[in-house]
C-alpha positions as CSV (number, residue, x, y, z in Angstrom):
1,M,18.1,122.9,33.7
2,W,16.6,123.9,30.1
3,A,13.1,123.2,30.2
4,P,11.4,126.1,27.8
5,D,7.3,125.0,28.9
6,A,8.2,124.7,32.6
7,S,6.1,127.0,34.8
8,S,8.2,126.2,37.4
9,V,11.1,123.8,38.5
10,V,12.9,123.2,42.5
11,L,16.3,122.1,42.7
12,D,16.6,119.6,45.4
13,R,20.5,119.9,47.0
14,N,20.4,115.8,49.0
15,G,17.0,116.8,50.6
16,A,17.0,120.8,50.3
17,P,14.7,122.5,47.8
18,V,16.3,125.4,45.9
19,P,13.9,127.0,43.9
20,M,15.0,128.2,40.5
21,T,14.5,131.2,38.2
22,R,13.7,131.2,34.7
23,A,15.9,132.9,32.6
24,G,13.6,132.1,28.4
25,E,13.9,128.6,27.9
26,W,16.5,127.6,31.0
27,W,16.0,127.7,35.0
28,E,18.5,128.8,37.6
29,A,19.2,128.9,41.2
30,P,21.9,130.6,42.7
31,C,23.7,127.1,44.9
32,E,26.9,125.3,44.8
33,L,26.8,121.7,43.6
34,G,30.6,120.0,44.5
35,D,31.6,116.2,44.2
36,G,29.3,113.5,44.8
37,D,26.7,115.2,46.2
38,R,23.2,114.1,44.8
39,Y,20.2,116.6,43.4
40,T,17.3,116.1,41.7
41,F,15.0,118.5,39.4
42,A,10.9,118.9,40.3
43,L,9.1,120.5,37.6
44,D,5.9,122.0,37.9
45,G,4.7,120.5,41.2
46,G,6.4,116.8,40.0
47,A,8.2,114.4,41.2
48,P,11.3,114.2,41.1
49,M,13.5,113.6,37.9
50,P,17.5,113.0,37.3
51,D,19.3,115.3,35.5
52,P,19.0,114.9,31.7
53,R,22.8,115.9,31.6
54,S,23.6,113.2,35.1
55,A,27.5,112.5,34.9
56,R,26.6,109.5,37.6
57,Q,23.3,107.8,38.8
58,P,24.7,106.4,42.0
59,D,21.1,104.4,42.7
60,G,20.2,103.9,39.5
61,V,18.2,105.8,36.5
62,H,15.2,106.9,38.3
63,D,17.0,107.9,41.5
64,A,18.6,111.5,42.2
65,S,22.3,112.2,40.1
66,A,25.5,113.2,41.7
67,V,28.1,115.7,40.7
68,V,31.3,115.0,39.6
69,T,34.3,116.1,39.4
70,L,37.4,114.7,36.6
71,V,40.9,115.8,36.7
72,P,42.1,116.5,33.4
73,P,43.0,113.6,31.5
74,P,47.1,112.9,29.9
75,S,47.1,113.4,26.6
76,F,47.4,110.9,24.6
77,T,47.8,110.3,20.3
78,P,46.3,108.1,19.2
79,P,46.8,106.2,15.4
80,P,44.9,107.2,12.1
81,L,42.1,105.0,11.4
82,A,43.8,104.1,8.6
83,D,46.9,102.4,10.6
84,S,44.1,100.6,13.3
85,I,43.8,97.2,14.0
86,V,40.0,97.7,16.1
87,Y,38.9,95.2,18.7
88,E,35.0,95.6,20.2
89,L,34.5,94.5,23.4
90,H,31.0,94.3,25.9
91,V,32.6,95.6,29.8
92,G,29.8,92.9,31.1
93,T,30.9,90.3,29.9
94,F,34.6,90.4,28.6
95,T,35.6,89.2,31.6
96,E,34.2,87.5,34.7
97,G,34.3,90.3,36.6
98,G,32.2,92.6,34.7
99,T,33.5,95.5,35.6
100,F,35.9,98.6,33.7
101,T,38.8,97.2,36.2
102,S,38.8,94.1,35.7
103,A,38.9,94.8,31.8
104,I,42.3,96.7,32.2
105,D,43.5,92.9,34.0
106,R,43.5,91.6,29.8
107,L,44.4,94.7,28.3
108,D,48.0,93.4,27.9
109,D,46.7,91.0,26.2
110,L,44.9,92.7,23.4
111,V,48.4,94.5,23.0
112,D,50.3,90.4,22.6
113,L,47.5,90.0,20.3
114,G,49.0,93.4,18.3
115,V,45.3,95.5,18.2
116,T,46.0,99.2,18.5
117,T,42.3,99.9,19.3
118,V,39.8,99.8,21.9
119,E,35.8,100.4,20.6
120,V,33.4,99.5,23.6
121,M,29.7,99.1,23.6
122,P,27.8,101.2,24.8
123,I,28.2,102.6,28.3
124,A,25.7,104.8,29.1
125,A,23.3,103.9,32.3
126,F,20.1,101.6,31.4
127,P,17.9,100.2,34.3
128,G,19.6,96.6,35.6
129,T,22.8,95.9,36.0
130,R,23.0,94.0,32.0
131,G,22.6,94.2,28.2
132,W,23.7,95.7,25.7
133,G,23.3,99.3,26.2
134,Y,21.8,100.3,23.2
135,D,19.3,101.5,25.4
136,G,20.7,103.9,27.4
137,V,18.8,106.8,29.1
138,D,21.5,108.9,31.2
139,L,23.5,109.5,27.7
140,Y,26.1,111.2,30.4
141,A,26.7,108.5,32.9
142,P,28.6,106.0,32.7
143,H,26.9,102.4,34.1
144,E,27.4,102.2,37.8
145,H,27.7,98.3,37.7
146,Y,30.6,99.0,34.7
147,G,32.4,101.1,37.6
148,G,31.1,104.7,36.9
149,P,33.0,107.7,36.2
150,A,36.3,107.1,38.4
151,G,36.0,103.6,36.4
152,F,35.5,103.9,33.0
153,R,38.2,106.8,33.9
154,A,40.5,104.3,34.9
155,F,40.1,102.0,31.5
156,V,40.5,104.6,29.4
157,D,44.2,105.8,31.2
158,G,45.1,101.6,31.6
159,C,44.1,101.9,27.5
160,H,46.2,105.0,27.2
161,R,49.2,103.5,29.0
162,R,50.1,100.8,26.7
163,G,49.5,102.5,24.1
164,L,46.2,101.5,22.9
165,A,43.5,103.9,22.0
166,V,39.4,103.8,23.0
167,I,36.3,104.3,20.6
168,L,32.9,104.7,22.3
169,D,30.4,103.4,20.4
170,V,27.2,105.9,21.7
171,V,23.3,105.9,20.7
172,Y,21.9,108.9,19.7
173,N,19.1,107.8,17.5
174,H,17.2,107.2,20.1
175,L,16.5,106.4,23.8
176,G,15.7,103.2,26.0
177,P,12.1,102.8,27.3
178,D,12.2,102.8,30.3
179,G,14.0,105.8,33.0
180,N,14.4,108.3,30.0
181,Y,12.9,111.9,31.3
182,L,13.9,113.9,28.9
183,P,10.0,114.7,26.9
184,A,9.3,115.9,30.5
185,F,11.6,119.2,30.5
186,G,11.3,119.8,26.6
187,P,10.7,119.0,23.5
188,Y,13.6,116.2,23.0
189,F,12.1,114.1,20.5
190,T,9.3,114.5,17.2
191,D,6.3,112.8,15.8
192,R,7.3,113.6,12.4
193,Y,9.5,110.7,12.1
194,E,9.7,107.5,14.1
195,T,12.8,104.5,14.3
196,P,12.6,100.8,14.7
197,W,12.9,101.7,18.2
198,G,10.3,104.1,18.9
199,P,10.1,108.3,18.3
200,A,13.1,110.1,16.8
201,L,14.6,113.1,18.5
202,N,14.0,116.2,17.7
203,L,16.7,117.5,15.1
204,D,15.3,119.8,13.1
205,G,11.6,120.5,14.6
206,P,10.8,123.9,17.5
207,G,13.5,123.4,20.2
208,S,15.9,121.5,18.1
209,A,19.1,123.7,18.5
210,E,19.3,122.8,22.1
211,V,18.4,119.2,21.2
212,R,21.8,119.0,19.0
213,A,23.8,120.7,21.8
214,F,22.7,118.2,24.0
215,I,24.1,115.5,21.3
216,V,27.1,117.3,20.9
217,D,28.0,118.2,23.9
218,N,27.6,114.5,25.1
219,A,29.8,114.1,22.1
220,L,32.4,116.5,23.4
221,Q,31.6,114.9,26.8
222,W,33.6,111.8,26.6
223,L,36.3,113.2,24.3
224,R,37.1,115.9,26.4
225,D,36.3,115.1,30.0
226,Y,37.3,110.8,29.3
227,A,39.9,111.3,27.0
228,V,38.4,108.9,24.7
229,D,39.5,109.3,21.4
230,G,36.9,108.7,19.0
231,L,33.5,108.0,18.9
232,R,31.5,105.0,16.8
233,L,28.1,106.7,16.1
234,D,25.2,103.8,16.1
235,A,22.3,103.3,13.3
236,V,23.0,107.3,11.9
237,H,20.4,106.2,9.2
238,A,17.9,106.6,12.1
239,L,19.0,110.7,13.2
240,Y,16.5,112.7,10.7
241,D,17.5,116.2,10.3
242,Q,16.7,117.9,7.5
243,S,18.3,120.7,8.2
244,P,21.2,123.3,6.1
245,T,24.2,121.6,8.3
246,H,23.3,118.0,9.8
247,V,23.5,117.1,13.4
248,L,26.7,114.8,12.1
249,E,29.0,117.6,10.7
250,E,28.2,119.7,13.1
251,L,29.1,116.8,15.5
252,A,32.6,116.4,13.8
253,D,33.6,119.9,13.2
254,A,33.0,119.6,17.2
255,A,34.9,116.6,17.0
256,H,38.0,116.9,15.5
257,G,38.7,121.1,16.4
258,L,39.5,119.7,20.2
259,D,43.2,120.2,20.9
260,T,43.8,115.9,20.0
261,P,42.8,115.0,16.8
262,K,40.0,112.2,17.2
263,L,37.7,110.3,15.3
264,V,33.7,109.6,15.1
265,I,33.4,107.0,12.8
266,A,29.1,105.9,12.0
267,E,27.1,102.7,11.8
268,H,24.5,102.9,8.5
269,E,22.5,100.6,7.3
270,T,23.5,101.3,3.2
271,L,27.7,102.5,2.2
272,E,27.4,106.1,1.8
273,P,30.4,107.9,0.5
274,R,28.3,111.4,1.8
275,L,29.0,110.2,5.4
276,V,32.8,111.0,4.7
277,D,32.8,113.1,2.1
278,D,30.0,115.6,2.8
279,Y,29.7,115.5,6.9
280,G,33.5,114.9,7.2
281,L,33.1,111.5,9.2
282,D,36.3,109.7,9.3
283,G,34.8,106.5,8.5
284,Q,31.8,103.8,8.1
285,W,31.1,100.3,9.2
286,F,31.3,98.4,6.2
287,D,28.2,95.8,6.9
288,A,28.3,94.8,3.5
289,F,31.6,93.6,3.2
290,H,30.5,90.7,5.8
291,H,27.1,90.1,4.2
292,A,29.3,89.1,1.3
293,L,31.6,87.3,3.9
294,H,29.9,85.4,5.8
295,S,26.4,83.7,3.6
296,L,30.0,83.2,1.4
297,L,31.3,80.9,4.0
298,T,28.1,79.7,5.8
299,G,26.3,79.2,2.8
300,E,23.3,81.7,4.8
301,Q,21.4,83.4,2.2
302,G,18.2,84.4,4.8
303,G,17.3,88.3,5.2
304,Y,20.2,90.5,4.8
305,Y,22.1,87.9,2.9
306,K,19.4,87.3,0.6
307,G,21.3,88.3,-2.5
308,F,25.0,87.4,-1.8
309,G,26.6,84.2,-1.7
310,T,28.8,84.0,-4.0
311,L,32.3,84.9,-4.9
312,D,31.3,87.8,-6.8
313,R,29.7,89.6,-4.3
314,L,33.2,89.5,-2.2
315,V,35.3,90.5,-4.7
316,A,32.3,93.1,-5.7
317,A,32.5,94.1,-2.0
318,L,36.7,93.8,-1.4
319,A,36.9,95.9,-4.9
320,V,34.2,98.5,-2.9
321,G,35.2,101.5,-6.1
322,D,36.6,105.6,-5.7
323,V,35.4,105.4,-2.1
324,D,39.0,104.6,0.1
325,P,39.0,101.4,2.0
326,S,40.6,103.0,4.5
327,R,38.0,104.4,5.9
328,L,35.7,101.3,5.4
329,V,35.3,99.4,9.1
330,G,35.1,95.8,7.3
331,F,34.8,92.8,10.1
332,A,33.5,88.6,9.8
333,Q,32.1,89.0,13.3
334,N,30.7,91.8,15.8
335,H,28.1,92.6,18.5
336,D,24.8,92.3,15.8
337,Q,25.9,89.8,13.9
338,I,25.9,87.5,16.2
339,G,24.1,88.6,19.1
340,N,21.2,89.0,16.5
341,R,21.4,85.8,16.0
342,A,18.6,83.2,18.0
343,R,21.8,81.3,19.7
344,G,24.3,84.2,19.7
345,E,26.4,81.8,17.3
346,R,29.8,82.7,17.0
347,L,31.2,81.7,13.2
348,C,33.3,79.5,14.8
349,H,30.2,77.4,15.6
350,L,29.1,77.4,12.1
351,V,31.6,76.3,10.0
352,G,35.3,74.9,10.6
353,P,38.2,76.3,10.8
354,E,39.4,76.4,7.7
355,K,36.6,79.0,7.1
356,Q,37.5,80.5,10.0
357,R,41.4,81.4,8.8
358,I,39.9,82.3,5.3
359,A,37.4,85.3,6.8
360,A,40.4,86.1,9.3
361,A,42.7,86.4,7.1
362,L,40.4,88.8,4.6
363,V,39.9,91.0,7.4
364,V,43.3,91.8,8.6
365,L,45.1,91.6,5.2
366,G,42.2,93.1,3.3
367,P,41.6,96.4,2.3
368,F,40.0,98.1,4.8
369,T,40.5,98.9,9.0
370,P,40.0,95.6,9.9
371,L,37.6,95.1,13.3
372,L,37.7,91.9,15.6
373,F,34.8,91.2,17.9
374,M,35.9,89.8,21.7
375,G,36.9,86.5,21.8
376,E,37.0,86.1,17.7
377,E,40.4,85.7,18.2
378,W,40.5,82.4,19.6
379,A,37.3,81.1,18.4
380,A,35.8,81.1,22.1
381,S,33.0,78.5,22.7
382,T,30.5,81.3,24.8
383,P,28.4,82.6,21.9
384,F,27.4,86.3,22.6
385,Q,23.4,86.3,23.3
386,Y,21.3,89.0,23.3
387,F,20.2,89.5,27.1
388,T,18.5,92.0,29.3
389,D,17.9,92.6,32.8
390,H,14.0,95.2,32.0
391,Q,12.9,95.8,35.9
392,N,9.9,96.5,34.8
393,P,7.9,93.4,34.3
394,A,5.7,93.5,32.2
395,L,8.6,95.5,29.5
396,G,10.5,92.3,30.0
397,Q,8.1,90.1,29.6
398,A,7.4,92.2,26.3
399,V,11.1,91.8,25.2
400,R,11.0,88.3,25.9
401,D,8.1,87.4,23.8
402,G,8.8,89.7,20.6
403,R,12.0,87.3,20.6
404,R,10.5,84.6,20.6
405,S,7.6,86.1,18.0
406,E,10.9,87.3,15.7
407,F,12.3,84.4,15.7
408,A,9.5,82.2,15.1
409,A,9.6,83.2,11.5
410,F,12.5,81.3,11.0
411,G,10.9,77.7,12.4
412,W,12.5,78.2,16.1
413,K,10.1,77.0,18.8
414,P,10.0,79.7,21.6
415,E,11.7,77.2,24.3
416,D,14.7,77.3,21.8
417,V,15.2,81.1,21.6
418,P,17.0,81.7,24.7
419,D,15.8,84.3,27.6
420,P,17.3,87.2,27.8
421,Q,15.9,88.6,31.2
422,N,16.8,85.0,32.8
423,P,20.6,85.9,34.3
424,D,22.0,82.6,32.8
425,T,21.7,83.8,29.3
426,F,23.6,86.7,30.1
427,A,26.5,84.4,32.1
428,A,26.8,82.0,28.9
429,S,27.9,84.9,27.2
430,A,31.0,85.8,29.4
431,L,34.7,85.2,28.0
432,R,36.1,81.8,29.2
433,W,39.8,83.5,28.8
434,D,41.6,80.2,30.4
435,E,40.3,78.1,27.2
436,R,43.1,80.4,25.2
437,E,45.5,77.8,26.3
438,T,44.5,75.1,24.6
439,P,43.7,73.4,21.6
440,P,42.1,74.4,19.0
441,H,42.2,77.8,21.2
442,A,45.3,78.1,21.2
443,R,46.8,77.7,17.8
444,M,43.5,80.7,16.5
445,L,45.3,83.2,18.7
446,A,49.0,82.6,17.0
447,F,46.9,82.8,13.4
448,H,45.6,85.7,14.9
449,R,49.3,87.3,16.0
450,D,50.5,86.4,13.5
451,L,48.2,87.9,10.5
452,I,48.5,91.3,12.6
453,A,52.2,91.1,12.5
454,L,51.8,90.5,8.3
455,R,49.6,93.2,8.0
456,K,51.5,95.6,10.4
457,A,55.1,94.9,8.3
458,N,53.5,95.0,4.6
459,P,51.4,98.2,4.5
460,G,50.5,99.6,0.7
461,P,47.5,99.3,-1.4
462,V,45.6,96.6,-1.8
463,T,44.2,94.4,-4.9
464,V,41.9,91.7,-5.7
465,T,41.1,89.5,-8.0
466,S,39.3,86.2,-9.1
467,P,41.6,84.3,-11.4
468,A,39.6,81.0,-11.8
469,P,35.7,80.3,-10.6
470,N,36.0,79.5,-6.5
471,R,39.4,80.7,-5.9
472,L,40.7,84.8,-5.1
473,E,44.0,86.3,-5.1
474,M,45.0,89.9,-3.0
475,H,48.0,90.7,-2.6
476,R,48.8,93.6,-0.1
477,G,51.3,95.2,-1.3
478,S,54.3,92.0,-1.8
479,L,52.1,89.8,0.2
480,E,49.6,87.3,-1.0
481,V,47.1,85.5,0.1
482,R,45.4,82.7,-2.0
483,V,41.8,81.6,-1.0
484,D,40.2,78.0,-2.7
485,L,37.2,78.6,-2.2
486,V,36.8,74.3,-2.9
487,N,38.7,72.6,-0.9
488,N,38.7,76.0,2.1
489,A,42.3,76.3,1.5
490,L,44.2,79.2,2.5
491,E,48.0,80.5,1.2
492,I,49.5,83.3,2.3
493,G,52.6,84.7,1.2
494,G,53.9,81.0,0.3
495,S,52.6,79.0,3.5
496,G,49.8,77.1,3.2
497,Y,46.8,77.3,6.0
498,G,44.5,74.2,4.6
499,H,44.8,72.1,7.4
500,P,43.4,72.4,11.6
């Protein structure tokens, strides 16, 4: 146990205290722990706390950690990013069951759709039963309510048996506000930087070597022990690091040094070529393409859509310049762009089917690695709203008030903003898989299948032009895509898609 400033540390193993001895900044004790054993640490006579590197929290984030033994996973070789079609999902709302096990039952549908890669929103343990996962506090422990370590391991194996790669969304720029015990153990955080979500992790100050190891080892756990094929790093612009070697470069080197090739993809608020060119990451989410496409199709120009909304901006995003477009992940929808709206509306709730098809064609047949958000392929009727299950009443109220205050600036009345703490907000976001068989959902699903098949059948470079105002042409190899934004008409290889 790394606890450099502690005067004493006691390990509690299944109720039996074991004093630990100092070894430099570390503490150790001769004590065997077997699979399933529960244990905690107490520093300087304080209350027992879970292990910062806990692999399992069977009774929640405030209780004892449990030892987990994982059988070495079978090998799997994922497709390169350039050949991937990514499908983002949230375990809790992907199916009615809301677990890794119930998600496995729907993987064949993703194979039938034609996607190659499943991207899973964060699963690190967080308080309560429901949430987006970006407030995780036990970064090494898969959320117990989803099925814990065994469930996630089975999910990854289920994907691999079907030829699907798995990318896991991980959050290293902050931890959640409830159940974060890291500051009690050592200098994991610094007051020299501040993130929008609270204190920044200490990546370049005194004690930062072990904090960096904490992050890199966590990445390697998912990639090695769970056989995850890649990581999506959340909001790396909030990883403040002035070290000679940025922690992102260190992480990428470690991931690429494994026996099986792994992907490291970053989310950044702006397009940053240095993430790939200097740090060695494999790719980056490309928000500017989404903003240009969404603003043009919906007419929305407030907030971060300011300055977008013209065809020129969309063409410029599609013709991104010197950056290899296959290393950019492009999308019309994702968890942020839907869930951070007041009511969590999808694109299909904002525009008609003609514009939905235009968006889908530009995403799937465009120059970027395409990403679909769960349910997008059939224009799901359900929203994806922001939901939480904070067990601390004061924290729950603060989140509720903050959400309402945020959208009051846009003219929303408090009663019209869904309560994140209300279980109904979570339930409303669960996909309804049976609606895929009924029009108009079935037609949209068939359209997405066709688009993905066309992409796979037409590899090659993509060029984009605007031959006339409000018209866009895109060529993928010999395949031609024409868009008429006045009549919302779409033509792909001679076939028209101008009507519902």
